[in-house]
C-alpha positions as CSV (number, residue, x, y, z in Angstrom):
1,M,-0.5,-7.9,-37.4
2,P,2.8,-8.8,-37.5
3,N,5.5,-7.0,-39.6
4,P,7.5,-9.6,-41.9
5,K,10.2,-6.9,-42.6
6,F,11.1,-6.4,-38.0
7,E,11.8,-8.4,-36.3
8,V,11.0,-8.0,-32.1
9,G,13.7,-6.1,-30.2
10,D,14.9,-4.0,-33.7
11,V,16.3,-0.5,-32.2
12,K,15.4,1.8,-35.9
13,R,15.8,6.1,-35.4
14,G,11.8,7.9,-36.9
15,R,13.5,8.5,-40.1
16,E,13.7,4.6,-41.6
17,I,10.2,3.7,-39.8
18,G,7.5,6.4,-41.3
19,K,8.2,8.5,-38.7
20,V,8.6,11.6,-40.5
21,R,6.4,14.4,-39.2
22,T,9.4,16.8,-37.2
23,C,12.6,16.8,-37.4
24,K,12.6,15.9,-33.3
25,E,10.4,12.2,-34.5
26,R,13.0,12.0,-37.0
27,S,16.5,11.6,-35.3
28,R,14.3,9.4,-32.4
29,K,15.2,5.6,-31.8
30,Y,12.1,3.3,-31.7
31,I,12.2,-0.8,-30.5
32,Y,9.8,-3.2,-32.5
33,V,8.3,-4.7,-29.1
34,K,4.9,-7.3,-29.1
35,C,2.4,-7.1,-25.8
36,P,2.8,-9.4,-23.6
37,T,-1.0,-9.6,-22.8
38,C,-2.8,-9.5,-26.6
39,G,-0.1,-9.9,-28.8
40,V,-0.2,-6.8,-31.2
41,E,3.7,-5.3,-32.6
42,R,4.0,-1.7,-32.0
43,W,6.7,0.3,-32.1
44,I,7.0,2.7,-29.1
45,L,10.0,4.8,-28.1
46,F,13.4,3.7,-27.1
47,R,14.2,3.7,-23.5
48,P,17.3,2.5,-22.2
49,Q,15.0,1.2,-19.1
50,L,11.5,-0.3,-20.6
51,I,8.5,0.6,-18.3
52,T,6.1,-1.9,-19.8
53,Q,5.3,-3.9,-23.4
54,I,1.5,-3.1,-22.8
55,C,0.1,-1.8,-25.4
56,T,-2.7,1.3,-24.4
57,A,-5.7,-1.2,-25.3
58,C,-4.8,-3.4,-22.7
59,S,-3.4,-1.2,-20.0
60,G,-6.6,0.9,-20.4
61,K,-8.8,-2.8,-19.6
62,A,-7.1,-3.4,-16.7
63,S,-7.5,0.3,-15.4
64,A,-11.4,-0.3,-16.0
65,S,-11.5,-4.0,-14.2
66,G,-11.1,-2.5,-11.3
67,R,-7.4,-0.7,-12.3
68,T,-5.1,-2.5,-9.3
69,S,-4.1,-5.4,-11.5
70,S,-0.7,-6.5,-12.0
71,L,-1.2,-5.7,-16.1
72,C,-1.0,-2.0,-14.9
73,P,2.2,-0.5,-15.2
74,A,1.7,1.4,-12.1
75,W,0.1,-2.0,-10.1
76,K,2.8,-2.0,-6.9
77,G,1.1,-5.2,-5.3
78,G,-2.3,-4.3,-3.7
79,R,-0.3,-3.1,-0.4
80,V,-0.4,0.1,0.7
81,I,0.2,2.7,3.0
82,I,-3.1,5.0,4.6
83,T,-2.9,8.3,6.2
84,G,-2.0,7.6,10.0
85,G,-0.1,5.1,8.9
86,Y,-1.6,2.3,8.9
87,I,-1.8,-0.5,6.0
88,A,-4.2,-1.4,3.5
89,V,-4.6,-4.2,0.8
90,Y,-6.5,-4.7,-2.2
91,L,-8.4,-7.6,-2.5
92,Q,-10.4,-8.8,-6.1
93,S,-13.9,-9.2,-5.8
94,D,-14.3,-12.8,-5.9
95,D,-12.6,-12.9,-2.4
96,F,-14.4,-14.4,0.6
97,F,-13.0,-11.1,2.8
98,Y,-14.3,-9.0,-0.1
99,S,-17.8,-7.8,2.1
100,M,-15.1,-5.7,4.8
101,A,-13.6,-3.4,1.6
102,D,-14.1,0.2,0.4
103,K,-15.7,0.7,-2.5
104,R,-11.6,1.4,-4.3
105,G,-11.6,-2.6,-2.7
106,Y,-9.4,-1.7,-0.6
107,V,-9.2,-3.8,3.4
108,L,-7.5,-2.2,6.9
109,E,-4.8,-4.8,6.9
110,H,-5.5,-5.0,10.3
111,R,-9.2,-5.8,10.1
112,L,-8.4,-8.9,7.3
113,V,-5.1,-10.7,9.4
114,V,-8.0,-10.8,12.3
115,A,-10.5,-11.2,10.6
116,K,-9.1,-14.7,9.1
117,A,-7.9,-15.7,11.9
118,L,-11.7,-15.9,13.0
119,G,-12.7,-17.5,10.0
120,R,-15.0,-15.2,9.1
121,C,-15.4,-11.9,8.1
122,L,-15.5,-8.9,10.6
123,H,-18.9,-6.6,11.1
124,S,-18.0,-2.5,10.6
125,W,-19.5,-1.9,14.7
126,E,-15.9,-4.3,14.9
127,I,-12.7,-2.9,16.0
128,V,-9.4,-4.2,15.6
129,H,-7.1,-2.8,18.5
130,H,-3.5,-2.5,18.7
131,K,-2.1,-3.5,22.4
132,H,1.2,-1.6,21.7
133,M,3.4,-4.4,23.4
134,R,6.6,-3.8,20.9
135,Y,5.8,-0.1,20.0
136,P,4.8,2.9,21.9
137,A,0.7,4.1,21.0
138,G,0.3,6.1,18.5
139,S,3.3,4.9,16.6
140,V,3.8,4.3,12.6
141,E,5.8,1.3,13.7
142,D,2.5,0.2,16.3
143,K,0.0,0.5,13.6
144,Q,2.0,-1.6,11.2
145,D,2.4,-4.6,14.1
146,N,-0.1,-6.4,12.0
147,R,0.6,-9.8,15.4
148,Y,-1.9,-11.0,15.7
149,P,-3.1,-12.0,19.1
150,Q,0.4,-11.0,20.0
151,N,-0.8,-7.1,18.9
152,L,-4.4,-7.2,17.6
153,Q,-7.3,-7.9,19.4
154,L,-11.4,-7.5,19.0
155,V,-13.6,-5.5,20.8
156,S,-16.5,-3.7,20.5
157,D,-17.0,-0.2,20.6
158,D,-17.8,1.6,24.1
159,R,-15.0,-1.5,25.1
160,H,-12.1,0.7,22.4
161,K,-13.1,4.2,24.5
162,Q,-12.8,2.4,26.9
163,I,-9.5,0.6,26.8
164,T,-7.9,3.9,25.4
165,L,-9.4,6.2,27.7
166,L,-7.2,4.2,30.6
167,E,-4.3,4.2,28.3
168,N,-3.9,7.7,28.3
169,R,-5.2,7.2,32.0
170,I,-1.4,5.6,32.4
171,K,0.3,7.2,30.3
172,H,-0.5,10.7,32.0
173,L,0.3,8.5,35.6
174,E,3.6,7.9,33.7
175,Q,4.5,11.3,33.3
176,R,3.1,12.6,36.7
177,M,5.1,9.8,38.2
178,T,8.1,10.9,36.6
179,L,8.5,14.7,36.8
180,L,7.7,14.2,40.8
181,E,10.0,12.4,40.7
182,A,12.5,14.8,39.8
183,E,11.5,17.2,42.3
184,N,12.2,14.7,44.7
185,L,16.2,14.4,43.8
186,I,15.7,17.9,43.2
187,L,14.8,18.3,46.7
188,K,17.1,15.6,48.5
189,E,19.8,17.3,47.1
190,G,19.0,21.2,48.6
191,Q,18.6,19.6,51.6
192,K,22.3,17.8,51.6
193,V,24.1,21.7,50.8
């Protein structure tokens, strides 16, 4: 209910608006704001960078309706980097691809990209493999390079194991080759002397 004595944006000291419990409360500045969601007007502590004007009730509703909403002050757009460097994307419960999401409503972005390209949800046994075309295998950059089909391919679990084994073998052989080339150079230098 709007207060006829005050307008939204008014800044007053605590003693002017009836906050008299402590000396600190009386001397602090407060600003009169209106919740953009429900329209409730109230006094909040004045800060130069006002974070949110959403009231506690509306913030609680945003939290209860999935904890991730643009109404929530901590909302960052629904795209987060999880352990391991992969990107997870939040999906609303009415999204076509929501069946791929975990219990919190997040799905790995590389799986979502391939699913959207195919026009269907991926099964749990289908694996999306990063091809390591631009960045080295295992790097954070590679895990976040979610271009399909340039850097992503859909494979089964056993095929993914084969690919991983071959990639590891190639990496080992490349390292061995570099070592042998260095030994070769040392031997050639030794023969010249």
